[in-house]
C-alpha positions in Angstrom: -33.8 -23.0 250.0 -36.4 -24.2 247.5 -40.0 -25.1 248.5 -42.6 -27.2 247.0 -45.6 -25.2 245.6 -49.2 -25.9 245.3 -52.0 -27.0 247.7 -52.4 -30.1 249.8 -50.1 -31.9 251.9 -46.3 -31.7 251.8 -45.7 -35.2 250.2 -48.2 -34.6 247.6 -45.9 -32.2 245.8 -43.4 -35.1 245.0 -43.3 -38.2 243.1 -40.8 -40.2 245.1 -39.7 -40.2 248.8 -36.1 -41.2 249.4 -35.6 -42.3 253.0 -32.6 -42.5 255.0 -32.9 -45.5 257.4 -30.9 -45.1 260.7 -32.6 -42.4 262.7 -35.5 -42.0 260.3 -37.3 -45.4 260.1 -35.4 -47.3 262.8 -32.9 -47.1 265.5 -30.6 -50.2 265.1 -33.5 -52.7 264.9 -36.3 -51.0 266.7 -38.9 -49.1 264.4 -39.2 -45.4 265.3 -42.8 -44.5 266.4 -45.0 -43.5 263.5 -42.5 -44.7 260.8 -44.6 -47.8 259.6 -47.9 -45.8 259.7 -46.3 -43.1 257.6 -45.0 -45.6 255.1 -48.4 -47.3 254.9 -50.0 -44.0 254.0 -47.5 -43.6 251.1 -48.3 -46.9 249.8 -52.0 -46.3 250.1 -51.6 -43.1 247.9 -49.3 -44.8 245.4 -46.3 -42.6 246.2 -43.3 -44.8 245.6 -40.4 -45.0 248.2 -36.7 -45.7 248.1 -34.2 -46.3 250.9 -30.7 -44.9 250.7 -28.4 -45.7 253.6 -24.7 -44.9 254.2 -24.7 -48.1 256.6 -22.4 -50.6 254.7 -22.9 -53.5 257.2 -26.1 -54.9 255.5 -26.9 -56.2 251.9 -30.0 -54.6 250.1 -31.9 -57.7 250.7 -31.1 -57.8 254.4 -32.2 -54.2 254.7 -35.5 -55.0 252.9 -36.1 -58.0 255.3 -35.4 -55.9 258.4 -37.8 -53.2 257.2 -40.5 -55.8 256.4 -40.1 -57.2 259.8 -40.5 -53.8 261.3 -43.8 -53.4 259.5 -42.5 -51.5 256.6 -42.7 -53.9 253.6 -39.8 -53.3 251.3 -38.0 -55.1 248.4 -34.2 -55.4 247.8 -34.5 -53.4 244.6 -35.8 -50.3 246.5 -32.7 -50.2 248.7 -29.5 -48.4 247.7 -26.5 -49.0 250.1 -23.1 -47.3 250.2 -21.7 -50.7 250.2 -23.3 -51.7 246.9 -22.5 -48.3 245.2 -18.9 -48.7 246.3 -18.6 -52.1 244.9 -20.1 -51.0 241.6 -17.5 -48.1 241.4 -14.7 -50.5 242.2 -15.9 -52.7 239.4 -15.6 -49.8 237.0 -12.0 -48.8 238.2 -10.3 -52.1 238.7 -10.1 -55.4 236.6 -11.8 -58.5 237.6 -9.8 -60.4 240.2 -8.1 -57.4 241.8 -7.0 -58.2 245.3 -9.0 -56.1 247.9 -8.4 -55.7 251.7 -11.9 -55.3 253.1 -12.5 -53.5 256.5 -16.1 -53.8 257.6 -19.0 -56.2 258.0 -19.5 -59.4 255.9 -22.1 -57.5 253.7 -19.3 -55.4 252.2 -17.1 -58.4 251.6 -20.1 -60.0 249.8 -20.7 -56.9 247.6 -16.9 -57.0 246.6 -17.2 -60.7 245.7 -20.4 -60.0 243.7 -18.6 -57.5 241.3 -15.7 -59.9 240.5 -13.1 -58.7 242.9 -11.0 -60.8 245.2 -11.0 -60.2 249.1 -7.6 -60.8 250.6 -6.4 -60.9 254.2 -2.7 -60.1 253.8 -1.9 -56.3 253.6 1.0 -57.0 251.2 -1.3 -58.6 248.7 -3.8 -55.9 248.4 -4.1 -53.4 245.6 -7.2 -51.8 247.0 -8.4 -51.1 250.6 -12.2 -50.5 251.0 -13.2 -49.2 254.4 -16.8 -49.5 255.6 -18.6 -49.6 259.0 -18.5 -53.0 260.9 -19.1 -53.5 264.6 -16.2 -55.9 264.9 -13.6 -53.9 263.1 -10.4 -54.2 265.3 -7.1 -52.1 265.7 -5.4 -54.9 263.9 -7.6 -54.3 260.9 -6.8 -50.6 260.8 -3.1 -51.5 261.1 -3.2 -54.0 258.2 -5.1 -51.4 256.0 -2.4 -48.6 256.8 0.4 -51.0 255.8 -1.4 -51.7 252.5 -2.0 -48.1 251.7 1.4 -47.1 252.6 2.5 -50.0 250.2 0.5 -48.2 247.4 -2.9 -49.7 247.6 -5.8 -47.4 246.6 -8.0 -46.3 249.6 -11.8 -46.2 249.2 -14.3 -45.4 252.0 -18.0 -46.4 251.7 -19.0 -43.3 253.7 -17.7 -40.8 256.3 -20.5 -40.6 258.9 -18.8 -39.6 262.2 -21.5 -41.1 264.2 -24.4 -43.7 264.1 -27.7 -43.2 265.9 -28.4 -45.6 268.6 -31.0 -46.0 271.4 -28.2 -44.7 273.8 -27.4 -41.7 271.6 -24.8 -41.2 268.8 -22.0 -43.8 268.7 -18.8 -43.8 266.6 -19.5 -44.5 262.9 -17.3 -45.3 260.0 -16.1 -41.7 259.6 -14.6 -41.9 263.0 -12.5 -45.0 261.9 -11.7 -43.1 258.5 -10.5 -40.1 260.7 -8.2 -42.5 262.7 -6.7 -43.8 259.5 -6.3 -40.4 258.0 -4.4 -39.3 261.2 -2.1 -42.2 261.0 -1.5 -41.9 257.3 -1.5 -38.1 257.1 -3.9 -38.0 254.1 -7.6 -38.6 253.2 -9.2 -41.5 251.3 -8.8 -41.4 247.4 -12.7 -41.7 247.3 -15.6 -41.5 249.6 -18.7 -42.9 248.0 -21.6 -42.4 250.4 -23.6 -39.4 251.2 -23.2 -36.4 251.0 -21.9 -37.5 247.6 -25.1 -37.3 245.4 -24.7 -40.8 243.8 -27.1 -42.7 246.1 -30.0 -40.2 245.8 -29.5 -39.7 242.0 -29.4 -43.5 241.5 -32.6 -44.0 243.5 -34.3 -41.2 241.4 -32.9 -42.6 238.1 -34.1 -46.1 238.7 -37.7 -44.9 239.4 -37.8 -42.1 236.7 -38.6 -39.6 239.4 -38.8 -36.0 238.4 -39.4 -34.3 241.7 -38.1 -36.6 244.6 -37.8 -35.5 248.2 -35.2 -36.7 250.6 -36.0 -37.5 254.2 -33.1 -37.7 256.7 -31.9 -37.0 260.2 -28.3 -35.8 259.4 -27.4 -32.5 258.3 -23.8 -33.5 257.1 -25.0 -36.5 255.0 -28.7 -36.5 254.1 -29.4 -32.9 253.9 -26.1 -31.8 252.3 -26.5 -34.7 249.9 -30.0 -33.7 248.9 -28.7 -30.2 248.2 -25.9 -31.5 246.2 -28.4 -33.5 244.1 -30.7 -30.6 243.6 -33.5 -32.2 245.7 -35.8 -30.8 248.4 -35.2 -32.3 251.8 -37.1 -32.9 255.1 -35.1 -33.1 258.3 -36.8 -35.1 261.0 -35.8 -34.7 264.6 -35.8 -38.4 265.5 -32.0 -39.2 264.9 -28.6 -37.4 265.0 -28.9 -33.8 264.1 -30.8 -31.5 266.6 -32.1 -28.0 266.9 -28.9 -26.4 268.0 -26.9 -27.9 265.1 -29.6 -26.8 262.6 -29.5 -23.1 263.9 -25.8 -23.1 263.2 -26.1 -24.8 259.8 -24.1 -23.4 256.9 -26.2 -22.8 253.6 -25.1 -26.3 252.2 -26.6 -28.2 255.0 -30.0 -26.3 255.4 -33.0 -28.4 254.7 -36.1 -27.3 252.8 -38.5 -28.5 255.7 -38.2 -29.6 259.3 -40.5 -32.0 261.2 -40.6 -33.6 264.6 -41.0 -36.9 262.9 -42.4 -38.6 259.6 -45.8 -37.2 260.3 -44.5 -33.9 258.8 -44.8 -35.5 255.4 -48.6 -35.3 255.7 -48.7 -31.6 257.1 -50.2 -29.1 254.8 -47.6 -27.6 252.4 -46.5 -24.3 253.9 -43.9 -21.7 253.9 -40.9 -22.5 256.1 -41.7 -19.5 258.4 -45.3 -19.6 259.6 -47.1 -16.7 261.3 -47.9 -18.8 264.4 -44.5 -18.1 265.8 -42.8 -14.8 266.1 -39.1 -13.9 267.0 -38.2 -10.4 268.4 -34.8 -9.1 269.3 -34.6 -7.9 272.8 -31.4 -6.7 274.6 -29.1 -8.9 272.5 -31.4 -11.9 272.7 -34.1 -13.5 270.5 -37.6 -13.8 272.2 -39.8 -16.6 270.9 -43.6 -16.2 271.2 -46.6 -17.7 269.8 -48.2 -21.2 269.5 -48.2 -24.1 267.0 -45.9 -27.0 266.0 -42.6 -27.1 267.6 -40.8 -27.6 264.4 -42.2 -24.5 263.0 -40.9 -22.6 266.0 -37.5 -24.0 265.2 -37.7 -22.9 261.6 -38.7 -19.4 262.7 -35.5 -19.3 264.8 -33.5 -20.6 262.0 -34.7 -18.0 259.4 -33.4 -15.3 261.7 -30.2 -17.1 262.6 -29.4 -17.8 259.0 -30.1 -14.3 257.9 -28.1 -12.8 260.7 -25.1 -15.2 260.4 -25.1 -15.9 264.1 -27.0 -17.6 266.9 -28.1 -15.4 269.9 -29.3 -16.5 273.3 -32.9 -17.4 273.0 -35.6 -16.5 275.6 -39.3 -17.6 275.6 -42.3 -15.5 276.0 -45.2 -17.6 277.1 -45.8 -21.2 278.2 -46.1 -22.5 274.6 -42.9 -21.1 273.7 -41.1 -22.2 276.7 -42.4 -25.8 276.1 -41.2 -25.7 272.5 -37.7 -24.6 273.6 -37.5 -27.2 276.3 -38.4 -30.0 273.9 -35.9 -28.6 271.3 -33.2 -28.3 274.0 -32.8 -24.7 273.3 -34.0 -23.4 276.7 
């Protein structure tokens, strides 16, 4: 794991903040507490932002409009979606007019049209199947796609997120539908475009000439792994999908540089991952947490030990503050 050096707060070490959206700035269409205020602080300090999302159900302009309604002013050019990146890739691989069977929301269909490809509804006509998330995707749509792929059509998925965050907790995402197709077909897609593939993050940094970006996300398997593949530092916020238990067991490829409860972590003093405010001791085959301070720092103290040991042991608390931290992290 790398870490930003120098004095000041964490975000001051970087020249671009690349945000994931669902679970970081909003849940469905409700702003996450503190997100608008954090983005306003970045604007005040002149630190640019970009928005990179695996959600293929909205156009960049629609995403920017939603963010603006939620109190986070944004422009379409600041948004990189997996649907847009997928359409650009397809335009490079296939000639204009190529018939494409589109599974997903209308936004994905519009992206396909915008690059000169032709959406079709008959499986037998398709030379390409593109699969993205859409709340109205039906079993009949999956069946048509399977027929087309078995008939020789290329199969491209916008992303492979198993779940999406929601106010009711994680719900099935595009990756779950891709997995259903893979089970039926006995193989994986020819190409998966979205995170953790680094293309979204690299494109966002390239467009803005950023030399030292940081990625802020809520998922280890997409945002954090994608940042690591891109050679970028990352901040995991605990407002979306991935939680403390998953982080403790994370393989090296999915370990973030920093962890925070929410976006307020961007403005905490730059610090080493393990702080002296929390201590972890081994006791009778368990790890005992003691100390006081930010709950995210307690989590990272435990992570440092778990990652070094290659295992997660039962965790006990020593003191009221430690017990409160474990309760909040759901590690009690």
